[in-house]
Phi, psi and omega in degrees: 000142190276126179283158178263097186295329178290318180294321178297317180298316179295323178298329179278359180087013183275167174257138182239155186231132178215188179211187182227136171254137184233350184221319186291128185245002177287131177303336181296343178302329180294316178296317181298318181290327175296315178298324179293343176104007179284150176274331185206168167210155175260141164263121188269099176270356177280311185246347183271170185266029191277133169270167180294330178294314178300317181300314180298320179295317181291319177298317180300318180294322180295320180297324179286331182276350177083020176247138185286124176266122173245159179230133166269109184280160183284335181195175183266070172241142187308309184296333177289340178262320186291325185290314176298323178297313179299328179288345179117004176301134181269002176184159179228147171242129175258127180279166172055045178270118188246341191216154181305322182297324174296317177300314180299318180296318180297314178299318182296319179292333185268346184246144175280157173306147009272001183285315183224208183228024178295136177280149190251127169223103191290310188277082180219190182296330181290345174250014185054034178060030176260146174276124182234152173299134188302314184299313183292324181295314182290328174296317177298312181298317178300324181282324189268337184287132181267127179258115185239118175263134180259123185262115188223012183213161177296324178299319179297317179299319181298329185253017194298318181293321177299324185283312184286348179272359181284128180304137179107340182281129181254324185219141169241124187239127180284132167261094191302317185292314179295322177299315180300321178298314182295328179279355178086017180230063188308125176082348183273070187287352176253007179295143180309324178296318181290317179300317181294320179296317180292320177298323175300317179295316181298319180296319178294320179297316180295326179296323186253009176071031176255139181283130178270141179217168179206157178238113181218157176258002185254113182299319180296320177295319179297319179297320178297318179290329175299320177297332180270005175114358178291135182232352179245091194258117179249116188251113169063204181200170177300323180297314180294323178297317181290316181289343175298344180287350180302322181298317178297316179298315180297321177296317180297315181296323182290341181276353181286000000 
């Protein structure tokens, strides 16, 4: 059974680096990101155009390439979590988590009994289509699956200690843009109100042994947050990498 290298690294107190894909649907993107040096990537099913078939194909390629595939699901419904997990996702992130009851439900949906209520189908992508003893398999899956709550609102910040103290939570990740909107400062991700809110989350995570994370496209901002204790670093996205070619095109056009 395949270990979750990202979860193991976080347990050792290390920092991990990933990105997010929002448009590219070729399974080869997993291999490309692995070669680029990322530890993990998210498949964005909240805002991206991915079907479960595309997700399963990309996850399968990621597992073969040795990079951890995670999925940001669109909402907190059981089937939206169970299907990517059965396909082999090594972790899930649920967006817009605002209250402890949501976190408990998320953990329950992602874990097999007696910890949670996830239904069991062993011979799927999450077992690399191998038949495993059920008892050993569910214990392994409960241990290896990464539970990531996305913090995107003032309400979530107000309840942050209650949420990250819930058993089973591995990572709390800030969604900077949505948090700024909730705080009444849309897009001002460096505003003192936003900085204070994020620092409050980092402190709560450190208190309860949960890895703090953030998703940004600015390397200098990410370095600053790493200095403040962030260890689950999500850098940019496939869209931003592709759109970064604009500068080169503009330079070429200007030379005519």
